[in-house]
VODO-483756 format. One record per residue (C-alpha): x, y, z. Coordinates in steps of 0.5 Angstrom, whole numbers. Each point is the difference from the previous one (the first is absolute). Example, Ala and Ser with C-alpha at 12.3 -4.5 7.8 and 13.67 -1.06 7.14 Angstrom:
# VODO-483756
[[25 -9 16]] [[2 7 -2]] 
END
This chain:
# VODO-483756
[[75 143 49]] [[-6 1 2]] [[-4 0 -7]] [[4 -7 -1]] [[-3 -3 6]] [[-6 1 -1]] [[-1 -3 -7]] [[-4 -6 1]] [[3 -6 -3]] [[0 -2 -7]] [[-7 -4 0]] [[3 -8 -4]] [[-3 -1 -5]] [[-5 -5 0]] [[-1 -7 -3]] [[-5 -3 -4]] [[-5 -3 1]] [[-1 -7 -4]] [[-8 -2 0]] [[-1 -7 3]] [[-2 -4 -5]] [[-5 -7 1]] [[0 -6 -3]] [[-9 2 -4]] [[-1 -6 -1]] [[-7 -2 -2]] [[-6 -1 5]] [[-3 -6 -4]] [[8 -3 4]] [[-3 1 6]] [[-4 -7 -2]] [[7 -4 0]] [[0 -3 7]] [[7 -3 1]] [[1 -7 -2]] [[-1 -4 6]] [[5 -6 -3]] [[5 5 -2]] [[0 2 8]] [[1 -8 3]] [[5 -1 -5]] [[4 7 0]] [[0 -1 9]] [[2 -9 -2]] [[6 4 -5]] [[3 3 6]] [[0 -7 5]] [[4 -7 -1]] [[-3 -6 -1]] [[-7 2 -2]] [[-3 -5 -3]] [[-5 2 -6]] [[-7 -1 -1]] [[-2 6 -2]] [[1 1 -8]] [[-5 -2 -5]] [[5 -1 -6]] [[2 -7 -2]] [[7 -4 3]] [[0 -5 -5]] [[5 1 -5]] [[-3 2 -7]] [[0 -6 -5]] [[7 0 -4]] [[-4 1 -7]] [[-2 6 2]] [[7 2 2]] [[2 -1 -6]] [[-4 2 -5]] [[1 7 5]] [[7 0 -2]] [[-1 -3 -7]] [[-3 7 0]] [[5 4 2]] [[6 -3 -4]] [[-4 1 -6]] [[-1 8 1]] [[-6 -1 2]] [[0 7 5]] [[-5 5 -3]] [[-7 2 0]] [[-5 -5 -2]] [[-8 3 -2]] [[-2 3 5]] [[-5 -5 -1]] [[4 -5 2]] [[5 -5 -5]] [[-4 -2 -5]] [[3 -8 1]] [[-2 1 8]] [[-7 3 -3]] [[-2 -6 -4]] [[2 -5 5]] [[-3 1 5]] [[-5 1 -5]] [[0 -7 -1]] [[1 0 7]] [[-6 1 4]] [[-5 -1 -7]] [[2 -7 1]] [[1 0 8]] [[-8 3 1]] [[-3 -2 -6]] [[-2 7 -3]] [[4 3 -7]] [[4 6 2]] [[2 4 -5]] [[8 4 1]] [[-4 7 1]] [[-3 -3 6]] [[8 0 5]] [[4 5 2]] [[6 -2 2]] [[2 4 6]] [[5 1 6]] [[-1 -5 5]] [[-8 -1 2]] [[2 6 3]] [[-1 5 -5]] [[-6 -4 -3]] [[-4 2 7]] [[2 6 -1]] [[-1 1 -6]] [[-7 -2 1]] [[-2 3 6]] [[2 6 -1]] [[-2 2 -7]] [[-8 -3 3]] [[0 4 7]] [[-3 7 1]] [[-4 4 5]] [[-6 -3 0]] [[1 -7 -1]] [[1 -6 4]] [[3 -7 0]] [[-1 -6 3]] [[7 -4 4]] [[0 -6 4]] [[2 2 7]] [[6 -3 1]] [[3 1 -6]] [[7 2 -4]] [[2 7 3]] [[0 3 -8]] [[-6 1 -2]] [[-4 4 5]] [[6 5 0]] [[-1 1 -6]] [[-7 2 -2]] [[0 5 7]] [[5 3 -4]] [[-4 1 -6]] [[-6 3 5]] [[-4 -6 -1]] [[-3 -4 6]] [[1 -8 3]] [[-5 -3 3]] [[3 -5 3]] [[-3 -8 0]] [[2 -4 7]] [[2 -8 -1]] [[0 -4 6]] [[5 -5 3]] [[-7 -5 1]] [[-1 0 -7]] [[7 -2 -2]] [[0 8 -2]] [[-5 -1 -6]] [[-2 6 -3]] [[-8 -1 0]] [[-3 1 -7]] [[-6 3 4]] [[2 5 4]] [[4 3 -5]] [[-7 1 -4]] [[-3 3 5]] [[6 5 0]] [[-1 2 -7]] [[-2 6 0]] [[-3 6 -6]] [[8 4 1]] [[3 -9 -1]] [[5 2 -5]] [[4 -6 2]] [[2 -6 4]] [[8 -3 1]] [[0 -6 1]] [[7 -5 2]] [[0 -7 -1]] [[4 -5 3]] [[0 6 5]] [[6 4 3]] [[-1 0 6]] [[-5 -6 2]] [[2 -6 -6]] [[-7 -1 -1]] [[-3 -1 -8]] [[-7 2 -2]] [[-4 -5 -3]] [[-3 1 -8]] [[-7 1 5]] [[3 5 3]] [[4 4 -5]] [[-6 -1 -6]] [[-5 1 5]] [[3 7 1]] [[3 1 -7]] [[-8 -2 -4]] [[-2 6 6]] [[5 5 -2]] [[0 -1 -8]] [[-9 1 2]] [[1 6 3]] [[6 4 -4]] [[5 -3 6]] [[7 1 0]] [[4 -7 1]] [[7 1 1]] [[4 -6 1]] [[7 -2 4]] [[1 -7 -2]] [[8 1 1]] [[0 -6 5]] [[-5 -5 -7]] [[4 -6 0]] [[2 -1 7]] [[-6 -4 2]] [[2 -5 5]] [[-7 -4 0]] [[-3 -4 -6]] [[-4 5 -3]] [[-1 4 -5]] [[2 7 0]] [[-5 4 -1]] [[2 7 -5]] [[-4 5 -1]] [[2 -1 -7]] [[-4 -7 0]] [[-6 3 3]] [[-2 6 -2]] [[-4 0 -8]] [[5 6 -2]] [[6 5 1]] [[-4 6 0]] [[-1 0 7]] [[6 -3 2]] [[7 1 2]] [[5 -6 1]] [[8 0 4]] [[4 -4 1]] [[8 -2 0]] [[6 -5 -2]] [[2 2 8]] [[-4 -4 3]] [[0 -7 -4]] [[6 0 -3]] [[4 2 5]] [[2 8 -4]] [[-2 5 5]] [[5 5 -1]] [[1 -1 -7]] [[-8 5 -1]] [[-4 -3 -5]] [[-7 0 1]] [[-6 2 -5]] [[-7 2 0]] [[-5 -5 -5]] [[-6 5 -2]] [[-5 2 -5]] [[4 3 -6]] [[-3 7 1]] [[3 -1 8]] [[6 -1 -2]] [[1 4 -5]] [[-1 5 6]] [[5 -2 5]] [[5 0 -6]] [[0 8 0]] [[0 0 7]] [[6 -5 0]] [[4 3 -4]] [[0 6 6]] [[2 -4 5]] [[5 -6 -2]] [[-1 1 -8]] [[2 -8 0]] [[2 -6 4]] [[7 -3 0]] [[2 -3 -6]] [[5 -6 2]] [[-6 -1 5]] [[-5 -1 -5]] [[5 -4 -4]] [[0 -4 6]] [[-8 0 0]] [[-1 -3 -6]] [[5 -7 2]] [[-5 0 7]] [[-6 -1 -4]] [[2 -4 -6]] [[5 -5 4]] [[-2 -6 5]] [[-4 2 5]] [[3 -6 5]] [[3 6 3]] [[-7 3 2]] [[-2 -7 3]] [[7 0 4]] [[-1 6 3]] [[-7 -2 2]] [[1 -7 2]] [[6 3 6]] [[-6 8 2]] [[-4 -6 1]] [[4 -4 5]] [[1 6 3]] [[-7 3 1]] [[-1 -7 3]] [[5 2 6]] [[-1 6 0]] [[-7 -1 2]] [[1 -7 4]] [[6 6 4]] [[-6 5 1]] [[-4 -4 2]] [[5 -3 7]] [[0 7 1]] [[-3 3 6]] [[-3 6 -1]] [[-1 0 -7]] [[-7 -2 -5]] [[2 -3 -7]] [[-3 -2 -6]] [[3 -4 -6]] [[1 6 -6]] [[0 -4 -6]] [[4 4 -4]] [[5 5 -2]] [[6 -1 7]] [[-3 4 5]] [[-4 -3 7]] [[-4 6 4]] [[-1 -2 7]] [[-4 3 4]] [[2 2 8]] [[-5 1 5]] [[-6 7 -1]] [[4 4 4]] [[8 -1 -1]] [[2 6 -5]] [[4 -5 -5]] [[4 6 -2]] [[4 0 7]] [[-1 -8 1]] [[5 0 -6]] [[4 6 2]] [[2 -5 6]] [[0 -6 -3]] [[6 4 -6]] [[4 2 6]] [[-1 -5 5]] [[1 -7 -5]] [[3 2 -6]] [[-6 -1 -4]] [[-3 4 -5]] [[-6 0 -1]] [[-5 7 -3]] [[-6 1 4]] [[-8 1 -2]] [[-1 7 0]] [[5 0 -7]] [[-6 -3 -3]] [[-6 3 2]] [[-4 4 5]] [[-3 -7 4]] [[5 -4 1]] [[4 3 5]] [[0 -6 3]] [[3 -5 -5]] [[8 -1 -2]] [[2 -2 -7]] [[5 -6 -1]] [[3 -1 -7]] [[3 -6 -1]] [[3 1 -6]] [[7 -4 5]] [[2 -6 0]] [[-5 -5 4]] [[7 -1 5]] [[0 9 1]] [[-8 -1 2]] [[2 -5 6]] [[6 4 2]] [[-5 6 -1]] [[-5 -3 5]] [[4 -3 6]] [[2 6 1]] [[-8 3 -1]] [[-4 -6 4]] [[3 1 6]] [[1 7 1]] [[-7 1 -2]] [[-1 -5 7]] [[2 5 3]] [[-4 5 -3]] [[-5 3 6]] [[-7 1 -4]] 
END
């Protein structure tokens, strides 16, 4: 009995140890910020009775002849892949349309069709950004550019635009910023978030200097048809001597209210397009096929729908400018294009904090300026891609609320 009592209890079997795994993201992922737009919209989705002046997409219906072309393509069985460069009919339509619009001889080999302008800009920037290469970007600017450049080792040099100059880009300031490491400049006119439309003199000065120095020009022209005043639009396609250092990017999203159909393009030299096609085949391969047929209808059909939409945006622009002028603690200006206004708050006011409180206390969702740059933390972006009645209802809430703020 004693021997039995002295025996130690059997050792319980050991549980196997499993190594805790962590997501092994590429360090470049740290360059991607949490988008300020998405942060506000996600919060707004949990609330009731929210008025959105936040999202940068058209609210107007896609013209019927474009929808019909999309549906007809589906019924005709056009649901397979196209050529990697794009649907041949669309390449021809883009060639003819832009050759005529900007008085420049283009060929199909100058064009690559992509899954929206976002993929086009992704291809252009990620294929060229590298350590030691500096990219000049306006501040504020669309939130896509700087993260893509930094993810691939490039350096961003910001050139601020200012509300006292209606957020116009100063070409002399841009040229002075160019140095031996400057590889490219990213232009966006009409600009998101400011709505500024750069005049031909500005674009020509910058493009000419870039050609002389061998600097690349990436021009985001997705709002190229949303020109709200009586002025000629200055595309780099019109202002450049040749396309050797130019990549012009646009899409159907804004012009024809086709944001969800996801068709964009790059126009550049034949050599550039040939290289980008190889990269494109390993990203999205091809753009949406029925959407490309819809794009043919958009370019070759009656353009009155574009003029009608512009008239609506112009009326909204004029009204929101009036309402911003009536709002305490806001300083506005008259944007010339797109569908954005970007008023300033007092210098010491945190626009992100104010936008958050405004959403919670008034139910109006706008986007803080720090979503678009480092020098505009005291600004707010208002999208007037909403009816005049909706805009007026929003400011019926904003104006008395802003009057109570003790800045």
